[in-house]
Backbone as a ProteinNet text record, in pm:
[ID]
protein_1_A
[PRIMARY]
MLTDILLLAFAGLMVAAAFSDAVRFTIPNWLCGLIAAGFPLVALAAGLGWADAGLHVLAGLVALVFGFALFAPGWIGGGDAKLIAAAALWMGWTDLAAFAFHTALAGGVLVLLLIGIRRMVPVFDLPAGWVARTAIAEGAPVPYGIAIAAGALWTLPGSALFAAV
[TERTIARY]
82.3	16	87.4	180.8	274.9	369	385.3	465.7	351	248.8	163.5	127.1	133.7	104.8	238.2	377.2	508.7	522.7	471	467	382.6	283.2	170.9	238.1	277.8	357.1	469.8	536.8	638.8	575.3	483.4	423.6	341.5	284.8	223	341.7	475.6	558.2	602.5	627	685.3	570.4	470.5	358.3	369.6	385.7	391.8	533.2	641.2	744.8	733.7	673.2	642.5	534.5	435.8	358.2	426.8	497.4	606.2	689.2	739.9	841.6	777	653.1	587.4	518.4	459.5	423.3	539.3	631.4	750	875.4	898.6	1036.3	1133.1	1087.6	1185	1128.3	1220.6	1171.6	1255.5	1151	1179.5	1313.7	1407	1502.3	1418.4	1337.5	1263.7	1185.9	1147.2	1071.4	1150.3	1269.3	1375.6	1410.8	1439.5	1471.7	1366.3	1216.7	1131.8	1133.6	1147.5	1150.3	1282.7	1389.8	1493.5	1484.2	1432.4	1431.6	1293.8	1225.8	1122	1203.5	1302.1	1339.5	1372.2	1463.4	1482.1	1378.8	1232	1140.7	1069.9	1068	1019	1132.8	1252.9	1331.5	1327.1	1278.6	1244.3	1134.2	1032.5	904.5	879.8	972.1	963.9	1071.2	1135.6	1253.7	1361.3	1388.3	1533.7	1632.1	1717.4	1852	1942.2	2050.7	2161.8	2212	2219.2	2284.1	2194.4	2083.9	1966.4	1970	1977.5	1948.8	2071.2	2196.3	2300.4	2313.8	2254.9	2236.8	2152.9	2038.7	1958.2	2038.1	2122.7	2184.4	2305.5	2349.8	2466.3	2374.7	2253.3	2182.4	2170.6	2111.6	2080.8	2219	2342.1	2452.3	2493.8	2492.3	2541.1	2430.5	2318.6	2224.1	2242.5	2301.2	2329.8	2466.1	2554.4	2680.4	2619.9	2547.2	2489.3	2434.4	2333.8	2248	2332.6	2432.2	2495.5	2568.8	2644.4	2689.2	2633.4	2468.6	2400.4	2365	2359.3	2350.6	2458.4	2601.2	2712.9	2728.6	2688.2	2677	2525.8	2444	2316.4	2188.1	2238.7	2111.2	1980.5	2006.1	1903.8	1936.7	1830.1	1835.4	1902.2	1932	1976.3	1884.5	1761.4	1621.7	1604.1	1619.6	1606	1710.3	1833.8	1941.1	1924.2	1864.5	1824.9	1729.5	1630.1	1516.1	1523.3	1619.2	1689	1722.3	1821.7	1908	1803.8	1709.3	1611.1	1508	1474.8	1402.2	1474.3	1616.1	1671.4	1696.2	1702.4	1716.7	1587.1	1501.2	1380.1	1372.6	1429.9	1451.5	1525.9	1665.7	1749.3	1842.3	1941.9	2037.7	1984.9	1868.5	1822.9	1713.7	1667.6	1571.1	1618.5	1746.6	1806.5	1798.6	1833.9	1839.4	1715.4	1597.7	1455.5	1425.7	1437	1409.9	1468.8	1567.4	1657.5	1588.3	1560	1494	1375.1	1290.9	1128.5	1145.2	1231.7	1268.8	1294	1405.1	1423.9	1321.9	1250.4	1122.8	1025.9	1000.8	891.1	952.5	1076	1119.6	1116.4	1141.9	1120.5	980.6	889.3	758.1	726.6	790.9	739.1	779.3	917.6	985.6	872.8	852.5	759.8	653.1	556.7	442.6	452.3	545.4	594.8	601.4	672.5	727	604.7	521.3	380.2	288.3	265.8	202.6	257.4	386.9	444.1	406.7	417.3	376	242	140.9	10.2	-30.9	44.7	23.9	-26.2	71.9	40.7	-97	-123.4	-277.2	-379	-380.5	-477.4	-500.9	-370.5	-368.3	-392.1	-346.1	-358.2	-300.7	-365.7	-320.5	-194.9	-71.7	57.9	74.5	-15.9	-21.6	-49.4	-109.4	-133.3	-16.9	62.1	156.2	310	296	436.4	472.5	591.4	623.1	591.5	514.4	485.4	558.9	563.8	629.4	604.2	501.9	461.7	513.4	569.4	622.3	743.5	770.7	891.4	1012.3	1106.8	1220.4	1222	1118.6	1109.4	1175.7	1228.3	1296.8	1176.5	1248.8	1161.6	1132.8	1042	1011.4	1050.1	1174.8	1199.8	1169.9	1122.7	1050.9	960.5	871.3	763.3	798.1	898	972.8	1002.3	1085.9	1150.7	1025.6	913.6	820.7	755.2	726.6	668	764.1	868.6	951.2	988.3	961.6	954.2	833.8	719	591	563	648	632.3	706.8	827.7	897.4	857.2	812.6	792.9	687.6	584.5	514.9	602.5	678.5	772.8	875.4	906.6	1052.9	1037.7	1174.4	1215.9	1137.1	1137.8	1119.2	948.9	881.3	733.3	707.3	773.5	750.3	788.4	876.7	929.9	785.9	701.3	601.4	503.8
-121.7	-1.3	129.8	119.8	253.9	257.7	150.9	163.4	205.9	170.1	229.3	385.7	430.5	563.9	657.7	565.9	658.8	656.4	532	552.8	651.9	671.5	753.9	907.3	901	1050.6	1088.5	969.5	1028.3	1079.8	989.1	1031.6	1189.6	1205.8	1331.1	1430.3	1381.8	1495.6	1530.1	1418.9	1424.5	1509.4	1496	1596.6	1701.2	1764.3	1886.3	1952.4	1861.5	1944.1	1950.9	1881.7	1903.8	2003.3	2033.6	2152	2279.4	2280.3	2394.8	2442.4	2352	2378.6	2431.1	2386.6	2418.6	2563.9	2595.5	2709.2	2826.4	2785.3	2883.4	2866.4	2771.6	2715	2701.2	2670.3	2622.9	2521.3	2441.7	2327.3	2330.4	2372.8	2417.1	2323.8	2371.4	2271.6	2172.2	2243.5	2159.5	2042.1	2065.8	1963.7	1844.2	1883.2	1768.9	1706.3	1784.5	1723.3	1639.2	1681.6	1577.3	1454.2	1455.5	1328	1230.8	1297.9	1238	1165.2	1286.3	1220.5	1115.4	1095.8	983.6	855.6	841.1	706	631.6	680.4	596.2	524.8	610.1	556	433.4	441	356.1	218.6	262.2	147.4	47.7	136.8	64.3	-25.6	55.9	2.5	-135.9	-129.4	-220.3	-326.6	-315.3	-413.2	-441.2	-322.1	-339.8	-371.7	-450.6	-489.8	-378.5	-371.9	-264.1	-272	-375.1	-395.7	-326.4	-348.6	-298.3	-161.1	-102.2	36.7	107.1	39.1	96.5	108.2	28.9	29.4	144	158.1	273.3	419.4	414	536.3	561.4	462.9	462.6	520.1	486.7	531.3	688.4	712.6	865.4	936.5	881.2	962.4	985.8	860.5	870	966.1	955.7	1061.4	1187.4	1222.6	1357.4	1400.8	1330.5	1357	1378.6	1280	1293.9	1435.5	1447.9	1576.4	1729.3	1697.5	1841.7	1852	1719.2	1731.5	1795.9	1764.9	1841.5	1973.2	2014.2	2124.2	2235.2	2206.4	2264.7	2345.4	2282.7	2364	2412.3	2429	2491.7	2390.5	2300.9	2204	2171	2165.9	2166.8	2260.4	2282.4	2354.9	2285.7	2321.9	2286.1	2214.5	2258.9	2207	2058.4	2055	1952.4	1849.4	1890.3	1796.7	1730	1822.9	1770.4	1669.5	1669.4	1602.5	1486.9	1465.5	1334.9	1256.3	1323.9	1250.2	1183.4	1299.3	1242.4	1112.7	1152.4	1032.5	888.8	918	792.5	699.7	798.9	741.4	647	657.4	575.2	449	497.1	382.8	265	325.1	223.4	197	120.2	91.7	-1.6	-90.1	-203.8	-130.7	-21.8	51	185	237	359.2	362.7	252.5	288.9	309.3	228.5	253.1	375.6	421.2	564.8	661.7	673.8	763.1	734	622.9	582.9	673.3	631.3	688.3	828.4	889.2	1023.2	1099.1	1032.2	1103.3	1101.6	984.9	973.2	1060.5	1079.5	1190.1	1331.8	1363.2	1487.5	1511.7	1407	1424.8	1490	1394.5	1412.3	1561.5	1619.7	1742.6	1842.5	1845.1	1913.7	1916.4	1812.1	1840.7	1887.9	1853.5	1946.8	2075.1	2132.3	2261.4	2353.6	2299.1	2323.4	2338.2	2247.9	2243.5	2352	2347.3	2486.2	2607.3	2619.5	2760.9	2802.6	2719.8	2726.6	2776.8	2727.9	2740.1	2895	2947.8	3067.9	3183.9	3236.3	3315.2	3311.6	3174.4	3132	3160.7	3159.5	3176.4	3328.3	3411.8	3549.8	3561	3474.3	3492.9	3626.3	3683.1	3828.4	3780.5	3882.6	3876	3844.4	3885.7	3849.7	3743.5	3651.2	3536.1	3418.3	3471.1	3369.9	3404.4	3529.8	3595.7	3484.6	3461.9	3419.2	3260.6	3210	3068.2	2974.3	2857.8	2749.3	2761.1	2865	2839.8	2944.7	3036	3167.9	3137.3	3215	3173.9	3216.9	3098.9	3113.2	3102.2	3050.9	3024.6	2882.2	2869.5	2732.8	2612.3	2508.8	2394.6	2306.1	2303.2	2262.7	2147.9	2099.7	1944.6	1866.9	1921.7	1852.5	1775.1	1816.2	1749.8	1615.6	1591.9	1492.7	1396.5	1457.7	1381.3	1297.5	1369.5	1321	1216.2	1239.9	1156.1	1020	1037.8	924.7	830	896.6	853.1	785.4	833.8	758.6	637.1	662.7	538.9	433.5	467.2	349.4	295.3	368.7	325.3	191.1	164.7	53	-99.8	-65.1	-192.9	-186.6	-108.3	-109.9	-215.3	-231.3	-344.6	-308.8	-181	-105.6	-154.6	-93.6	-139.6	-270.4	-349.2	-500.9	-583.3	-491.8	-506.8	-489.3	-425.2	-361.6	-487.2
7.5	4.7	-1.3	92.7	99	-50	-86.9	-217.9	-346.9	-324.9	-428.4	-420.2	-277.2	-263.1	-311.5	-278.7	-313.1	-468.4	-566.7	-688.2	-749.9	-684.9	-743.7	-697.9	-568.9	-552	-648	-691.9	-811.8	-935.1	-982.9	-1113.1	-1075.2	-980.4	-951.3	-979.7	-898	-889.5	-1019.1	-1095.2	-1243.8	-1333.8	-1303.6	-1382.2	-1326.6	-1210.3	-1171.8	-1219.9	-1239.7	-1293.9	-1414	-1516.9	-1662.4	-1651.4	-1574.9	-1572.9	-1561.3	-1442.5	-1391.6	-1526.4	-1601.9	-1706.4	-1838.1	-1860.4	-1959.1	-1936.8	-1807.1	-1789.1	-1745.5	-1690.9	-1629	-1697.7	-1783.7	-1868.5	-1726.9	-1614.6	-1486.6	-1421.5	-1361.3	-1288.4	-1149.4	-1031.7	-927.2	-832.8	-771.2	-706.5	-613.1	-553.2	-438.8	-480.3	-635.3	-666.4	-707.1	-774.2	-802.4	-668.3	-589.6	-442.2	-389.4	-377.6	-346.5	-404.6	-525	-619	-570.6	-554.7	-510.8	-374.3	-285.6	-152	-127.3	-230.7	-207.3	-240.6	-317.5	-359.8	-258.9	-140.8	-29.9	50.6	42.8	121.4	23.7	-90.3	-197.9	-185.2	-171	-180.8	-59.2	66.8	186.4	195.6	134	123	17.1	-67.8	-169.6	-136.5	-30.3	13.3	-69.8	-136.1	-212.9	-148.9	-193.4	-95.6	-113.9	-58	-70	-222.4	-263.9	-411	-495.3	-501.2	-600.3	-570.9	-452.1	-420.9	-492.4	-460.9	-498.9	-651.9	-725.8	-857.4	-899.8	-815.9	-838.4	-816.6	-735.5	-697.2	-804.5	-844.2	-950.3	-1105.4	-1117.1	-1238.8	-1229.7	-1104.9	-1069.3	-1119.4	-1054.2	-1079.3	-1216.2	-1287	-1450	-1512.9	-1463.4	-1536.8	-1485.9	-1367.7	-1341.6	-1413.5	-1427.7	-1525.5	-1674.5	-1696	-1854	-1867.3	-1776	-1779.9	-1759.9	-1705.3	-1694	-1800.5	-1874.7	-1981.3	-2098.9	-2106.2	-2184.4	-2149.4	-2014.4	-1971.3	-2033	-2003	-2044.8	-2170.5	-2264.1	-2426.1	-2402.3	-2327.8	-2315.5	-2399	-2416.7	-2489.4	-2428.3	-2280.6	-2201.7	-2052.7	-1989.7	-1891.7	-1762.2	-1663.1	-1548.8	-1465.6	-1452	-1397.9	-1477.8	-1608.6	-1705.9	-1641.2	-1600.1	-1568.3	-1469.4	-1337.7	-1223.8	-1227.9	-1312.4	-1310.5	-1387.4	-1479.8	-1548.3	-1425.2	-1335.8	-1254.8	-1147.3	-1091.6	-1011.3	-1055.1	-1178.3	-1227.7	-1240.4	-1281.1	-1314.4	-1181.6	-1065.7	-945.5	-917.7	-970.4	-967.2	-1057.4	-1182	-1270.7	-1250.3	-1212.3	-1158.7	-1269.5	-1266.9	-1374.7	-1483	-1445.4	-1550.8	-1653.2	-1594.2	-1693.6	-1723.8	-1711.7	-1737.5	-1888.6	-1948.9	-2112.7	-2190.1	-2106.6	-2155	-2131.6	-1996.6	-1972.4	-2100.8	-2128	-2195.9	-2324.5	-2363.9	-2492.4	-2487.4	-2403.7	-2405.9	-2393.6	-2323.9	-2295.1	-2400.1	-2490.4	-2637.2	-2743.5	-2744.8	-2834.9	-2798.4	-2674.7	-2625.2	-2655.5	-2625.8	-2670.4	-2836.9	-2889.8	-3044.5	-3077.6	-3019.1	-3064.8	-3008.2	-2908.5	-2847.8	-2941	-2975.5	-3044.1	-3183	-3248.6	-3370.9	-3370.9	-3249.4	-3226.6	-3173.8	-3134.2	-3120	-3242.9	-3323.1	-3458.5	-3550.1	-3531.8	-3607.9	-3544.8	-3413	-3355.5	-3381.6	-3353.4	-3379.7	-3544.3	-3631.9	-3769.5	-3789.5	-3692.5	-3695	-3654.1	-3552.3	-3508.5	-3569.4	-3698.7	-3767.2	-3849.6	-3886.2	-3952.9	-3875.5	-3756.6	-3670.4	-3638.6	-3632	-3581.4	-3439.4	-3357.3	-3218.1	-3171	-3082.4	-3013.2	-2976.2	-2968.6	-2917.3	-2788.2	-2678.8	-2542.7	-2533.9	-2612.5	-2589.5	-2609.3	-2691.5	-2756.1	-2674.7	-2641.9	-2563.8	-2460.9	-2417.2	-2313.4	-2290.6	-2408.7	-2373.9	-2484.9	-2456.7	-2537.5	-2720.4	-2741.2	-2871.4	-2943.6	-2864.3	-2901.2	-2999.3	-3109.4	-3211.8	-3114.7	-3141.5	-3051	-2929.5	-2853.9	-2699.8	-2708.2	-2583.6	-2561.5	-2520.3	-2557.7	-2542.6	-2412.1	-2337.8	-2197.1	-2198.2	-2199.7	-2222.6	-2082	-1984.1	-1872.4	-1913.3	-2008.4	-2025.5	-2098.5	-2192.3	-2226.6	-2117.7	-2035.4	-1925.9	-1837.8	-1808	-1745.9	-1814.8	-1941.8	-2032.2	-2050.9	-2072.4	-2044.8	-1921.6	-1821.8	-1667.7	-1662.8	-1680.1	-1694.8	-1763.3	-1869.8	-1981.4	-1946.1	-1876	-1840.5	-1684.1	-1623.5	-1492.8	-1467.2	-1563.7	-1551.3	-1575.7	-1656	-1681.5	-1622.6	-1520.4	-1473.2	-1352.4	-1326.8	-1204.2	-1080.3	-1055.3	-927.9	-907.8	-1024.1	-1015.7	-1007.4	-1059.9	-1051.6	-908.1	-834.9	-705.3	-610.2	-646.8	-551.8	-551.7
[MASK]
+++++++++++++++++++++++++++++++++++++++++++++++++++++++++++++++++++++++++++++++++++++++++++++++++++++++++++++++++++++++++++++++++++++++++++++++++++++++++++++++++++++

């Protein structure tokens, strides 16, 4: 029961991170911190051994290094890098590749949707105030937190952690 609640909380926090990124183009540190802090609780509740929990931590660390390697040249934001690491902590080593694949695929779909919507804005002659400071504004950054959340939620049901519950 507790593990179910924690998995639901993880899903809710990932959705909150995606929403925050979509609306504000930022993912708050406290949100990534809550996601990461929830992992030890679910690890205890699911009865993960030290070796399995250690592999989850390793996945989070590898994802953090990878995320900041993408952040350094400006390809993703710092919040995205931290969110990738926090989500990877929950995915673990065995599901890290699936999480990365699902996130990349969701990111590709997100970018294609944004390109299509941005091209449609002039057709509909929307007021500038509606478009300004949104993801559909020309030249606006891509809120990649949406793709990260989608990748995590896509991977979670087939993950080893989910099966352990």
